[in-house]
mmCIF file of the N, C-alpha and C atoms, coordinates in Angstrom:
data_MODEL
# 
_entry.id   MODEL 
# 
loop_
_atom_site.group_PDB 
_atom_site.id 
_atom_site.type_symbol 
_atom_site.label_atom_id 
_atom_site.label_alt_id 
_atom_site.label_comp_id 
_atom_site.label_asym_id 
_atom_site.label_entity_id 
_atom_site.label_seq_id 
_atom_site.pdbx_PDB_ins_code 
_atom_site.Cartn_x 
_atom_site.Cartn_y 
_atom_site.Cartn_z 
_atom_site.occupancy 
_atom_site.B_iso_or_equiv 
_atom_site.pdbx_formal_charge 
_atom_site.auth_seq_id 
_atom_site.auth_comp_id 
_atom_site.auth_asym_id 
_atom_site.auth_atom_id 
_atom_site.pdbx_PDB_model_num 
ATOM 1   N N  . MET A 1 1  ? -21.883 12.028  2.687  1.00 0.00 ? 1  MET A N  1 
ATOM 2   C CA . MET A 1 1  ? -23.140 11.510  3.201  1.00 0.00 ? 1  MET A CA 1 
ATOM 3   C C  . MET A 1 1  ? -24.106 12.667  3.392  1.00 0.00 ? 1  MET A C  1 
ATOM 4   N N  . THR A 1 2  ? -25.349 12.393  3.105  1.00 0.00 ? 2  THR A N  1 
ATOM 5   C CA . THR A 1 2  ? -26.367 13.435  3.166  1.00 0.00 ? 2  THR A CA 1 
ATOM 6   C C  . THR A 1 2  ? -27.262 13.217  4.394  1.00 0.00 ? 2  THR A C  1 
ATOM 7   N N  . PRO A 1 3  ? -27.968 14.262  4.808  1.00 0.00 ? 3  PRO A N  1 
ATOM 8   C CA . PRO A 1 3  ? -28.917 14.092  5.908  1.00 0.00 ? 3  PRO A CA 1 
ATOM 9   C C  . PRO A 1 3  ? -29.962 13.010  5.608  1.00 0.00 ? 3  PRO A C  1 
ATOM 10  N N  . THR A 1 4  ? -30.394 12.913  4.363  1.00 0.00 ? 4  THR A N  1 
ATOM 11  C CA . THR A 1 4  ? -31.379 11.888  4.007  1.00 0.00 ? 4  THR A CA 1 
ATOM 12  C C  . THR A 1 4  ? -30.798 10.492  4.201  1.00 0.00 ? 4  THR A C  1 
ATOM 13  N N  . GLN A 1 5  ? -29.569 10.290  3.762  1.00 0.00 ? 5  GLN A N  1 
ATOM 14  C CA . GLN A 1 5  ? -28.917 8.995   3.949  1.00 0.00 ? 5  GLN A CA 1 
ATOM 15  C C  . GLN A 1 5  ? -28.783 8.661   5.430  1.00 0.00 ? 5  GLN A C  1 
ATOM 16  N N  . LEU A 1 6  ? -28.414 9.655   6.226  1.00 0.00 ? 6  LEU A N  1 
ATOM 17  C CA . LEU A 1 6  ? -28.284 9.426   7.672  1.00 0.00 ? 6  LEU A CA 1 
ATOM 18  C C  . LEU A 1 6  ? -29.633 9.103   8.309  1.00 0.00 ? 6  LEU A C  1 
ATOM 19  N N  . LYS A 1 7  ? -30.678 9.794   7.861  1.00 0.00 ? 7  LYS A N  1 
ATOM 20  C CA . LYS A 1 7  ? -32.017 9.523   8.400  1.00 0.00 ? 7  LYS A CA 1 
ATOM 21  C C  . LYS A 1 7  ? -32.446 8.102   8.071  1.00 0.00 ? 7  LYS A C  1 
ATOM 22  N N  . VAL A 1 8  ? -32.220 7.688   6.833  1.00 0.00 ? 8  VAL A N  1 
ATOM 23  C CA . VAL A 1 8  ? -32.581 6.330   6.424  1.00 0.00 ? 8  VAL A CA 1 
ATOM 24  C C  . VAL A 1 8  ? -31.802 5.316   7.253  1.00 0.00 ? 8  VAL A C  1 
ATOM 25  N N  . PHE A 1 9  ? -30.490 5.496   7.336  1.00 0.00 ? 9  PHE A N  1 
ATOM 26  C CA . PHE A 1 9  ? -29.670 4.551   8.094  1.00 0.00 ? 9  PHE A CA 1 
ATOM 27  C C  . PHE A 1 9  ? -30.084 4.521   9.560  1.00 0.00 ? 9  PHE A C  1 
ATOM 28  N N  . SER A 1 10 ? -30.275 5.684   10.156 1.00 0.00 ? 10 SER A N  1 
ATOM 29  C CA . SER A 1 10 ? -30.660 5.768   11.563 1.00 0.00 ? 10 SER A CA 1 
ATOM 30  C C  . SER A 1 10 ? -31.991 5.064   11.818 1.00 0.00 ? 10 SER A C  1 
ATOM 31  N N  . THR A 1 11 ? -32.916 5.192   10.896 1.00 0.00 ? 11 THR A N  1 
ATOM 32  C CA . THR A 1 11 ? -34.223 4.544   11.040 1.00 0.00 ? 11 THR A CA 1 
ATOM 33  C C  . THR A 1 11 ? -34.084 3.028   10.942 1.00 0.00 ? 11 THR A C  1 
ATOM 34  N N  . ILE A 1 12 ? -33.249 2.557   10.014 1.00 0.00 ? 12 ILE A N  1 
ATOM 35  C CA . ILE A 1 12 ? -32.985 1.115   9.920  1.00 0.00 ? 12 ILE A CA 1 
ATOM 36  C C  . ILE A 1 12 ? -32.354 0.608   11.212 1.00 0.00 ? 12 ILE A C  1 
ATOM 37  N N  . ALA A 1 13 ? -31.373 1.347   11.722 1.00 0.00 ? 13 ALA A N  1 
ATOM 38  C CA . ALA A 1 13 ? -30.694 0.933   12.955 1.00 0.00 ? 13 ALA A CA 1 
ATOM 39  C C  . ALA A 1 13 ? -31.679 0.859   14.124 1.00 0.00 ? 13 ALA A C  1 
ATOM 40  N N  . ARG A 1 14 ? -32.582 1.816   14.198 1.00 0.00 ? 14 ARG A N  1 
ATOM 41  C CA . ARG A 1 14 ? -33.558 1.853   15.297 1.00 0.00 ? 14 ARG A CA 1 
ATOM 42  C C  . ARG A 1 14 ? -34.595 0.742   15.173 1.00 0.00 ? 14 ARG A C  1 
ATOM 43  N N  . LEU A 1 15 ? -35.076 0.504   13.955 1.00 0.00 ? 15 LEU A N  1 
ATOM 44  C CA . LEU A 1 15 ? -36.155 -0.474  13.753 1.00 0.00 ? 15 LEU A CA 1 
ATOM 45  C C  . LEU A 1 15 ? -35.647 -1.887  13.470 1.00 0.00 ? 15 LEU A C  1 
ATOM 46  N N  . GLY A 1 16 ? -34.387 -2.005  13.028 1.00 0.00 ? 16 GLY A N  1 
ATOM 47  C CA . GLY A 1 16 ? -33.827 -3.314  12.723 1.00 0.00 ? 16 GLY A CA 1 
ATOM 48  C C  . GLY A 1 16 ? -34.336 -3.927  11.433 1.00 0.00 ? 16 GLY A C  1 
ATOM 49  N N  . SER A 1 17 ? -34.876 -3.081  10.547 1.00 0.00 ? 17 SER A N  1 
ATOM 50  C CA . SER A 1 17 ? -35.460 -3.594  9.314  1.00 0.00 ? 17 SER A CA 1 
ATOM 51  C C  . SER A 1 17 ? -35.499 -2.508  8.245  1.00 0.00 ? 17 SER A C  1 
ATOM 52  N N  . SER A 1 18 ? -35.025 -2.860  7.058  1.00 0.00 ? 18 SER A N  1 
ATOM 53  C CA . SER A 1 18 ? -35.100 -1.927  5.929  1.00 0.00 ? 18 SER A CA 1 
ATOM 54  C C  . SER A 1 18 ? -36.547 -1.706  5.501  1.00 0.00 ? 18 SER A C  1 
ATOM 55  N N  . LYS A 1 19 ? -37.320 -2.781  5.518  1.00 0.00 ? 19 LYS A N  1 
ATOM 56  C CA . LYS A 1 19 ? -38.731 -2.693  5.123  1.00 0.00 ? 19 LYS A CA 1 
ATOM 57  C C  . LYS A 1 19 ? -39.498 -1.769  6.070  1.00 0.00 ? 19 LYS A C  1 
ATOM 58  N N  . ALA A 1 20 ? -39.295 -1.948  7.371  1.00 0.00 ? 20 ALA A N  1 
ATOM 59  C CA . ALA A 1 20 ? -39.975 -1.098  8.355  1.00 0.00 ? 20 ALA A CA 1 
ATOM 60  C C  . ALA A 1 20 ? -39.517 0.354   8.237  1.00 0.00 ? 20 ALA A C  1 
ATOM 61  N N  . ALA A 1 21 ? -38.230 0.551   7.959  1.00 0.00 ? 21 ALA A N  1 
ATOM 62  C CA . ALA A 1 21 ? -37.717 1.909   7.790  1.00 0.00 ? 21 ALA A CA 1 
ATOM 63  C C  . ALA A 1 21 ? -38.364 2.576   6.585  1.00 0.00 ? 21 ALA A C  1 
ATOM 64  N N  . ALA A 1 22 ? -38.462 1.855   5.485  1.00 0.00 ? 22 ALA A N  1 
ATOM 65  C CA . ALA A 1 22 ? -39.095 2.408   4.287  1.00 0.00 ? 22 ALA A CA 1 
ATOM 66  C C  . ALA A 1 22 ? -40.542 2.808   4.569  1.00 0.00 ? 22 ALA A C  1 
ATOM 67  N N  . ALA A 1 23 ? -41.256 1.948   5.281  1.00 0.00 ? 23 ALA A N  1 
ATOM 68  C CA . ALA A 1 23 ? -42.654 2.243   5.606  1.00 0.00 ? 23 ALA A CA 1 
ATOM 69  C C  . ALA A 1 23 ? -42.769 3.472   6.500  1.00 0.00 ? 23 ALA A C  1 
ATOM 70  N N  . GLU A 1 24 ? -41.902 3.564   7.510  1.00 0.00 ? 24 GLU A N  1 
ATOM 71  C CA . GLU A 1 24 ? -41.974 4.697   8.440  1.00 0.00 ? 24 GLU A CA 1 
ATOM 72  C C  . GLU A 1 24 ? -41.644 6.016   7.746  1.00 0.00 ? 24 GLU A C  1 
ATOM 73  N N  . ILE A 1 25 ? -40.622 5.991   6.896  1.00 0.00 ? 25 ILE A N  1 
ATOM 74  C CA . ILE A 1 25 ? -40.190 7.211   6.221  1.00 0.00 ? 25 ILE A CA 1 
ATOM 75  C C  . ILE A 1 25 ? -41.128 7.564   5.070  1.00 0.00 ? 25 ILE A C  1 
ATOM 76  N N  . GLY A 1 26 ? -41.768 6.551   4.495  1.00 0.00 ? 26 GLY A N  1 
ATOM 77  C CA . GLY A 1 26 ? -42.686 6.786   3.388  1.00 0.00 ? 26 GLY A CA 1 
ATOM 78  C C  . GLY A 1 26 ? -42.008 6.755   2.035  1.00 0.00 ? 26 GLY A C  1 
ATOM 79  N N  . VAL A 1 27 ? -41.007 5.880   1.905  1.00 0.00 ? 27 VAL A N  1 
ATOM 80  C CA . VAL A 1 27 ? -40.306 5.709   0.631  1.00 0.00 ? 27 VAL A CA 1 
ATOM 81  C C  . VAL A 1 27 ? -40.301 4.224   0.278  1.00 0.00 ? 27 VAL A C  1 
ATOM 82  N N  . THR A 1 28 ? -39.826 3.902   -0.913 1.00 0.00 ? 28 THR A N  1 
ATOM 83  C CA . THR A 1 28 ? -39.761 2.510   -1.330 1.00 0.00 ? 28 THR A CA 1 
ATOM 84  C C  . THR A 1 28 ? -38.551 1.817   -0.699 1.00 0.00 ? 28 THR A C  1 
ATOM 85  N N  . GLU A 1 29 ? -38.616 0.492   -0.658 1.00 0.00 ? 29 GLU A N  1 
ATOM 86  C CA . GLU A 1 29 ? -37.468 -0.277  -0.173 1.00 0.00 ? 29 GLU A CA 1 
ATOM 87  C C  . GLU A 1 29 ? -36.269 -0.081  -1.090 1.00 0.00 ? 29 GLU A C  1 
ATOM 88  N N  . ALA A 1 30 ? -36.524 0.098   -2.380 1.00 0.00 ? 30 ALA A N  1 
ATOM 89  C CA . ALA A 1 30 ? -35.429 0.340   -3.326 1.00 0.00 ? 30 ALA A CA 1 
ATOM 90  C C  . ALA A 1 30 ? -34.705 1.645   -2.986 1.00 0.00 ? 30 ALA A C  1 
ATOM 91  N N  . SER A 1 31 ? -35.459 2.650   -2.604 1.00 0.00 ? 31 SER A N  1 
ATOM 92  C CA . SER A 1 31 ? -34.861 3.923   -2.218 1.00 0.00 ? 31 SER A CA 1 
ATOM 93  C C  . SER A 1 31 ? -33.984 3.751   -0.975 1.00 0.00 ? 31 SER A C  1 
ATOM 94  N N  . VAL A 1 32 ? -34.498 3.019   -0.001 1.00 0.00 ? 32 VAL A N  1 
ATOM 95  C CA . VAL A 1 32 ? -33.733 2.739   1.216  1.00 0.00 ? 32 VAL A CA 1 
ATOM 96  C C  . VAL A 1 32 ? -32.438 2.009   0.860  1.00 0.00 ? 32 VAL A C  1 
ATOM 97  N N  . SER A 1 33 ? -32.536 0.994   0.023  1.00 0.00 ? 33 SER A N  1 
ATOM 98  C CA . SER A 1 33 ? -31.356 0.232   -0.391 1.00 0.00 ? 33 SER A CA 1 
ATOM 99  C C  . SER A 1 33 ? -30.339 1.118   -1.091 1.00 0.00 ? 33 SER A C  1 
ATOM 100 N N  . GLY A 1 34 ? -30.812 2.016   -1.911 1.00 0.00 ? 34 GLY A N  1 
ATOM 101 C CA . GLY A 1 34 ? -29.918 2.934   -2.619 1.00 0.00 ? 34 GLY A CA 1 
ATOM 102 C C  . GLY A 1 34 ? -29.155 3.836   -1.675 1.00 0.00 ? 34 GLY A C  1 
ATOM 103 N N  . HIS A 1 35 ? -29.850 4.391   -0.690 1.00 0.00 ? 35 HIS A N  1 
ATOM 104 C CA . HIS A 1 35 ? -29.193 5.262   0.288  1.00 0.00 ? 35 HIS A CA 1 
ATOM 105 C C  . HIS A 1 35 ? -28.157 4.497   1.097  1.00 0.00 ? 35 HIS A C  1 
ATOM 106 N N  . VAL A 1 36 ? -28.516 3.304   1.532  1.00 0.00 ? 36 VAL A N  1 
ATOM 107 C CA . VAL A 1 36 ? -27.589 2.499   2.321  1.00 0.00 ? 36 VAL A CA 1 
ATOM 108 C C  . VAL A 1 36 ? -26.390 2.070   1.472  1.00 0.00 ? 36 VAL A C  1 
ATOM 109 N N  . GLY A 1 37 ? -26.637 1.699   0.231  1.00 0.00 ? 37 GLY A N  1 
ATOM 110 C CA . GLY A 1 37 ? -25.547 1.309   -0.658 1.00 0.00 ? 37 GLY A CA 1 
ATOM 111 C C  . GLY A 1 37 ? -24.539 2.430   -0.849 1.00 0.00 ? 37 GLY A C  1 
ATOM 112 N N  . THR A 1 38 ? -25.031 3.637   -1.001 1.00 0.00 ? 38 THR A N  1 
ATOM 113 C CA . THR A 1 38 ? -24.147 4.795   -1.155 1.00 0.00 ? 38 THR A CA 1 
ATOM 114 C C  . THR A 1 38 ? -23.310 5.006   0.107  1.00 0.00 ? 38 THR A C  1 
ATOM 115 N N  . LEU A 1 39 ? -23.942 4.912   1.268  1.00 0.00 ? 39 LEU A N  1 
ATOM 116 C CA . LEU A 1 39 ? -23.199 5.046   2.531  1.00 0.00 ? 39 LEU A CA 1 
ATOM 117 C C  . LEU A 1 39 ? -22.147 3.953   2.669  1.00 0.00 ? 39 LEU A C  1 
ATOM 118 N N  . ARG A 1 40 ? -22.514 2.728   2.333  1.00 0.00 ? 40 ARG A N  1 
ATOM 119 C CA . ARG A 1 40 ? -21.567 1.612   2.428  1.00 0.00 ? 40 ARG A CA 1 
ATOM 120 C C  . ARG A 1 40 ? -20.335 1.873   1.568  1.00 0.00 ? 40 ARG A C  1 
ATOM 121 N N  . ARG A 1 41 ? -20.563 2.307   0.339  1.00 0.00 ? 41 ARG A N  1 
ATOM 122 C CA . ARG A 1 41 ? -19.430 2.576   -0.558 1.00 0.00 ? 41 ARG A CA 1 
ATOM 123 C C  . ARG A 1 41 ? -18.590 3.742   -0.042 1.00 0.00 ? 41 ARG A C  1 
ATOM 124 N N  . GLU A 1 42 ? -19.247 4.802   0.389  1.00 0.00 ? 42 GLU A N  1 
ATOM 125 C CA . GLU A 1 42 ? -18.532 5.990   0.857  1.00 0.00 ? 42 GLU A CA 1 
ATOM 126 C C  . GLU A 1 42 ? -17.695 5.690   2.095  1.00 0.00 ? 42 GLU A C  1 
ATOM 127 N N  . LEU A 1 43 ? -18.238 4.889   3.005  1.00 0.00 ? 43 LEU A N  1 
ATOM 128 C CA . LEU A 1 43 ? -17.552 4.624   4.267  1.00 0.00 ? 43 LEU A CA 1 
ATOM 129 C C  . LEU A 1 43 ? -16.710 3.356   4.244  1.00 0.00 ? 43 LEU A C  1 
ATOM 130 N N  . GLY A 1 44 ? -16.870 2.533   3.224  1.00 0.00 ? 44 GLY A N  1 
ATOM 131 C CA . GLY A 1 44 ? -16.100 1.297   3.137  1.00 0.00 ? 44 GLY A CA 1 
ATOM 132 C C  . GLY A 1 44 ? -16.445 0.307   4.235  1.00 0.00 ? 44 GLY A C  1 
ATOM 133 N N  . ASP A 1 45 ? -17.719 0.248   4.591  1.00 0.00 ? 45 ASP A N  1 
ATOM 134 C CA . ASP A 1 45 ? -18.182 -0.630  5.673  1.00 0.00 ? 45 ASP A CA 1 
ATOM 135 C C  . ASP A 1 45 ? -19.558 -1.160  5.289  1.00 0.00 ? 45 ASP A C  1 
ATOM 136 N N  . GLU A 1 46 ? -19.839 -2.399  5.613  1.00 0.00 ? 46 GLU A N  1 
ATOM 137 C CA . GLU A 1 46 ? -21.158 -2.964  5.326  1.00 0.00 ? 46 GLU A CA 1 
ATOM 138 C C  . GLU A 1 46 ? -22.251 -2.349  6.203  1.00 0.00 ? 46 GLU A C  1 
ATOM 139 N N  . LEU A 1 47 ? -21.886 -1.776  7.344  1.00 0.00 ? 47 LEU A N  1 
ATOM 140 C CA . LEU A 1 47 ? -22.763 -1.092  8.295  1.00 0.00 ? 47 LEU A CA 1 
ATOM 141 C C  . LEU A 1 47 ? -23.668 -2.041  9.077  1.00 0.00 ? 47 LEU A C  1 
ATOM 142 N N  . PHE A 1 48 ? -24.234 -3.030  8.434  1.00 0.00 ? 48 PHE A N  1 
ATOM 143 C CA . PHE A 1 48 ? -25.004 -4.053  9.154  1.00 0.00 ? 48 PHE A CA 1 
ATOM 144 C C  . PHE A 1 48 ? -25.003 -5.343  8.350  1.00 0.00 ? 48 PHE A C  1 
ATOM 145 N N  . THR A 1 49 ? -25.301 -6.430  9.036  1.00 0.00 ? 49 THR A N  1 
ATOM 146 C CA . THR A 1 49 ? -25.401 -7.741  8.401  1.00 0.00 ? 49 THR A CA 1 
ATOM 147 C C  . THR A 1 49 ? -26.732 -8.353  8.796  1.00 0.00 ? 49 THR A C  1 
ATOM 148 N N  . ARG A 1 50 ? -27.169 -9.312  8.027  1.00 0.00 ? 50 ARG A N  1 
ATOM 149 C CA . ARG A 1 50 ? -28.401 -10.043 8.365  1.00 0.00 ? 50 ARG A CA 1 
ATOM 150 C C  . ARG A 1 50 ? -28.082 -10.986 9.519  1.00 0.00 ? 50 ARG A C  1 
ATOM 151 N N  . ALA A 1 51 ? -28.941 -10.988 10.508 1.00 0.00 ? 51 ALA A N  1 
ATOM 152 C CA . ALA A 1 51 ? -28.723 -11.855 11.668 1.00 0.00 ? 51 ALA A CA 1 
ATOM 153 C C  . ALA A 1 51 ? -30.074 -12.299 12.214 1.00 0.00 ? 51 ALA A C  1 
ATOM 154 N N  . GLY A 1 52 ? -30.281 -13.595 12.289 1.00 0.00 ? 52 GLY A N  1 
ATOM 155 C CA . GLY A 1 52 ? -31.547 -14.103 12.815 1.00 0.00 ? 52 GLY A CA 1 
ATOM 156 C C  . GLY A 1 52 ? -32.709 -13.535 12.034 1.00 0.00 ? 52 GLY A C  1 
ATOM 157 N N  . GLY A 1 53 ? -33.607 -12.876 12.736 1.00 0.00 ? 53 GLY A N  1 
ATOM 158 C CA . GLY A 1 53 ? -34.784 -12.310 12.091 1.00 0.00 ? 53 GLY A CA 1 
ATOM 159 C C  . GLY A 1 53 ? -34.637 -10.848 11.743 1.00 0.00 ? 53 GLY A C  1 
ATOM 160 N N  . GLY A 1 54 ? -33.422 -10.309 11.842 1.00 0.00 ? 54 GLY A N  1 
ATOM 161 C CA . GLY A 1 54 ? -33.281 -8.879  11.583 1.00 0.00 ? 54 GLY A CA 1 
ATOM 162 C C  . GLY A 1 54 ? -31.879 -8.522  11.147 1.00 0.00 ? 54 GLY A C  1 
ATOM 163 N N  . LEU A 1 55 ? -31.437 -7.372  11.583 1.00 0.00 ? 55 LEU A N  1 
ATOM 164 C CA . LEU A 1 55 ? -30.136 -6.865  11.189 1.00 0.00 ? 55 LEU A CA 1 
ATOM 165 C C  . LEU A 1 55 ? -29.258 -6.653  12.411 1.00 0.00 ? 55 LEU A C  1 
ATOM 166 N N  . ALA A 1 56 ? -27.965 -6.873  12.241 1.00 0.00 ? 56 ALA A N  1 
ATOM 167 C CA . ALA A 1 56 ? -26.987 -6.608  13.295 1.00 0.00 ? 56 ALA A CA 1 
ATOM 168 C C  . ALA A 1 56 ? -26.005 -5.569  12.771 1.00 0.00 ? 56 ALA A C  1 
ATOM 169 N N  . LEU A 1 57 ? -25.795 -4.523  13.540 1.00 0.00 ? 57 LEU A N  1 
ATOM 170 C CA . LEU A 1 57 ? -24.866 -3.475  13.132 1.00 0.00 ? 57 LEU A CA 1 
ATOM 171 C C  . LEU A 1 57 ? -23.429 -3.954  13.279 1.00 0.00 ? 57 LEU A C  1 
ATOM 172 N N  . THR A 1 58 ? -22.591 -3.594  12.312 1.00 0.00 ? 58 THR A N  1 
ATOM 173 C CA . THR A 1 58 ? -21.160 -3.834  12.430 1.00 0.00 ? 58 THR A CA 1 
ATOM 174 C C  . THR A 1 58 ? -20.613 -2.799  13.423 1.00 0.00 ? 58 THR A C  1 
ATOM 175 N N  . PRO A 1 59 ? -19.363 -2.934  13.863 1.00 0.00 ? 59 PRO A N  1 
ATOM 176 C CA . PRO A 1 59 ? -18.802 -1.881  14.726 1.00 0.00 ? 59 PRO A CA 1 
ATOM 177 C C  . PRO A 1 59 ? -18.877 -0.497  14.067 1.00 0.00 ? 59 PRO A C  1 
ATOM 178 N N  . GLY A 1 60 ? -18.590 -0.430  12.768 1.00 0.00 ? 60 GLY A N  1 
ATOM 179 C CA . GLY A 1 60 ? -18.719 0.842   12.057 1.00 0.00 ? 60 GLY A CA 1 
ATOM 180 C C  . GLY A 1 60 ? -20.153 1.323   11.998 1.00 0.00 ? 60 GLY A C  1 
ATOM 181 N N  . GLY A 1 61 ? -21.081 0.393   11.854 1.00 0.00 ? 61 GLY A N  1 
ATOM 182 C CA . GLY A 1 61 ? -22.494 0.739   11.851 1.00 0.00 ? 61 GLY A CA 1 
ATOM 183 C C  . GLY A 1 61 ? -22.959 1.284   13.185 1.00 0.00 ? 61 GLY A C  1 
ATOM 184 N N  . MET A 1 62 ? -22.438 0.702   14.267 1.00 0.00 ? 62 MET A N  1 
ATOM 185 C CA . MET A 1 62 ? -22.790 1.198   15.610 1.00 0.00 ? 62 MET A CA 1 
ATOM 186 C C  . MET A 1 62 ? -22.277 2.624   15.802 1.00 0.00 ? 62 MET A C  1 
ATOM 187 N N  . LEU A 1 63 ? -21.061 2.877   15.334 1.00 0.00 ? 63 LEU A N  1 
ATOM 188 C CA . LEU A 1 63 ? -20.509 4.226   15.439 1.00 0.00 ? 63 LEU A CA 1 
ATOM 189 C C  . LEU A 1 63 ? -21.330 5.210   14.611 1.00 0.00 ? 63 LEU A C  1 
ATOM 190 N N  . LEU A 1 64 ? -21.648 4.821   13.378 1.00 0.00 ? 64 LEU A N  1 
ATOM 191 C CA . LEU A 1 64 ? -22.444 5.699   12.534 1.00 0.00 ? 64 LEU A CA 1 
ATOM 192 C C  . LEU A 1 64 ? -23.828 5.937   13.130 1.00 0.00 ? 64 LEU A C  1 
ATOM 193 N N  . ALA A 1 65 ? -24.438 4.918   13.701 1.00 0.00 ? 65 ALA A N  1 
ATOM 194 C CA . ALA A 1 65 ? -25.771 5.076   14.291 1.00 0.00 ? 65 ALA A CA 1 
ATOM 195 C C  . ALA A 1 65 ? -25.753 6.121   15.407 1.00 0.00 ? 65 ALA A C  1 
ATOM 196 N N  . SER A 1 66 ? -24.743 6.076   16.256 1.00 0.00 ? 66 SER A N  1 
ATOM 197 C CA . SER A 1 66 ? -24.691 7.055   17.347 1.00 0.00 ? 66 SER A CA 1 
ATOM 198 C C  . SER A 1 66 ? -24.383 8.448   16.818 1.00 0.00 ? 66 SER A C  1 
ATOM 199 N N  . ARG A 1 67 ? -23.492 8.539   15.859 1.00 0.00 ? 67 ARG A N  1 
ATOM 200 C CA . ARG A 1 67 ? -23.155 9.847   15.291 1.00 0.00 ? 67 ARG A CA 1 
ATOM 201 C C  . ARG A 1 67 ? -24.312 10.413  14.472 1.00 0.00 ? 67 ARG A C  1 
ATOM 202 N N  . ALA A 1 68 ? -25.044 9.547   13.778 1.00 0.00 ? 68 ALA A N  1 
ATOM 203 C CA . ALA A 1 68 ? -26.170 10.006  12.960 1.00 0.00 ? 68 ALA A CA 1 
ATOM 204 C C  . ALA A 1 68 ? -27.222 10.674  13.833 1.00 0.00 ? 68 ALA A C  1 
ATOM 205 N N  . VAL A 1 69 ? -27.488 10.103  14.996 1.00 0.00 ? 69 VAL A N  1 
ATOM 206 C CA . VAL A 1 69 ? -28.461 10.701  15.916 1.00 0.00 ? 69 VAL A CA 1 
ATOM 207 C C  . VAL A 1 69 ? -27.997 12.109  16.305 1.00 0.00 ? 69 VAL A C  1 
ATOM 208 N N  . GLU A 1 70 ? -26.709 12.241  16.611 1.00 0.00 ? 70 GLU A N  1 
ATOM 209 C CA . GLU A 1 70 ? -26.152 13.551  16.964 1.00 0.00 ? 70 GLU A CA 1 
ATOM 210 C C  . GLU A 1 70 ? -26.278 14.541  15.810 1.00 0.00 ? 70 GLU A C  1 
ATOM 211 N N  . MET A 1 71 ? -25.846 14.111  14.618 1.00 0.00 ? 71 MET A N  1 
ATOM 212 C CA . MET A 1 71 ? -25.849 15.007  13.466 1.00 0.00 ? 71 MET A CA 1 
ATOM 213 C C  . MET A 1 71 ? -27.262 15.425  13.070 1.00 0.00 ? 71 MET A C  1 
ATOM 214 N N  . LEU A 1 72 ? -28.187 14.480  13.091 1.00 0.00 ? 72 LEU A N  1 
ATOM 215 C CA . LEU A 1 72 ? -29.572 14.808  12.742 1.00 0.00 ? 72 LEU A CA 1 
ATOM 216 C C  . LEU A 1 72 ? -30.189 15.716  13.794 1.00 0.00 ? 72 LEU A C  1 
ATOM 217 N N  . GLY A 1 73 ? -29.827 15.498  15.051 1.00 0.00 ? 73 GLY A N  1 
ATOM 218 C CA . GLY A 1 73 ? -30.305 16.381  16.115 1.00 0.00 ? 73 GLY A CA 1 
ATOM 219 C C  . GLY A 1 73 ? -29.792 17.799  15.932 1.00 0.00 ? 73 GLY A C  1 
ATOM 220 N N  . LEU A 1 74 ? -28.514 17.940  15.564 1.00 0.00 ? 74 LEU A N  1 
ATOM 221 C CA . LEU A 1 74 ? -27.946 19.259  15.319 1.00 0.00 ? 74 LEU A CA 1 
ATOM 222 C C  . LEU A 1 74 ? -28.607 19.938  14.125 1.00 0.00 ? 74 LEU A C  1 
ATOM 223 N N  . GLN A 1 75 ? -28.899 19.160  13.105 1.00 0.00 ? 75 GLN A N  1 
ATOM 224 C CA . GLN A 1 75 ? -29.570 19.724  11.936 1.00 0.00 ? 75 GLN A CA 1 
ATOM 225 C C  . GLN A 1 75 ? -30.949 20.246  12.330 1.00 0.00 ? 75 GLN A C  1 
ATOM 226 N N  . GLU A 1 76 ? -31.686 19.445  13.075 1.00 0.00 ? 76 GLU A N  1 
ATOM 227 C CA . GLU A 1 76 ? -33.030 19.858  13.501 1.00 0.00 ? 76 GLU A CA 1 
ATOM 228 C C  . GLU A 1 76 ? -32.961 21.109  14.379 1.00 0.00 ? 76 GLU A C  1 
ATOM 229 N N  . ARG A 1 77 ? -32.006 21.117  15.296 1.00 0.00 ? 77 ARG A N  1 
ATOM 230 C CA . ARG A 1 77 ? -31.842 22.266  16.193 1.00 0.00 ? 77 ARG A CA 1 
ATOM 231 C C  . ARG A 1 77 ? -31.512 23.529  15.409 1.00 0.00 ? 77 ARG A C  1 
ATOM 232 N N  . THR A 1 78 ? -30.641 23.392  14.412 1.00 0.00 ? 78 THR A N  1 
ATOM 233 C CA . THR A 1 78 ? -30.258 24.537  13.591 1.00 0.00 ? 78 THR A CA 1 
ATOM 234 C C  . THR A 1 78 ? -31.459 25.085  12.824 1.00 0.00 ? 78 THR A C  1 
ATOM 235 N N  . VAL A 1 79 ? -32.264 24.207  12.269 1.00 0.00 ? 79 VAL A N  1 
ATOM 236 C CA . VAL A 1 79 ? -33.461 24.643  11.532 1.00 0.00 ? 79 VAL A CA 1 
ATOM 237 C C  . VAL A 1 79 ? -34.416 25.357  12.497 1.00 0.00 ? 79 VAL A C  1 
ATOM 238 N N  . ASP A 1 80 ? -34.591 24.788  13.688 1.00 0.00 ? 80 ASP A N  1 
ATOM 239 C CA . ASP A 1 80 ? -35.489 25.396  14.674 1.00 0.00 ? 80 ASP A CA 1 
ATOM 240 C C  . ASP A 1 80 ? -35.026 26.772  15.116 1.00 0.00 ? 80 ASP A C  1 
ATOM 241 N N  . GLU A 1 81 ? -33.718 26.925  15.244 1.00 0.00 ? 81 GLU A N  1 
ATOM 242 C CA . GLU A 1 81 ? -33.173 28.213  15.712 1.00 0.00 ? 81 GLU A CA 1 
ATOM 243 C C  . GLU A 1 81 ? -33.203 29.244  14.613 1.00 0.00 ? 81 GLU A C  1 
# 
């Protein structure tokens, strides 16, 4: 998994929408789908499902969302230092 994939996933988890994540990051929805698809295959988890008007994280998705925040924070801190 790459930092870009984690950023995309983390943004989807925070906003509850692939479309909103694509808009915030400034990429296409196809790009977002590609990153998420790669993560799903690599981790063997759907990460989220469609629910009501948005997305619901699977248990694996919830774990990845919390870890992604940590990992991205460490990356940012390392660059800053």
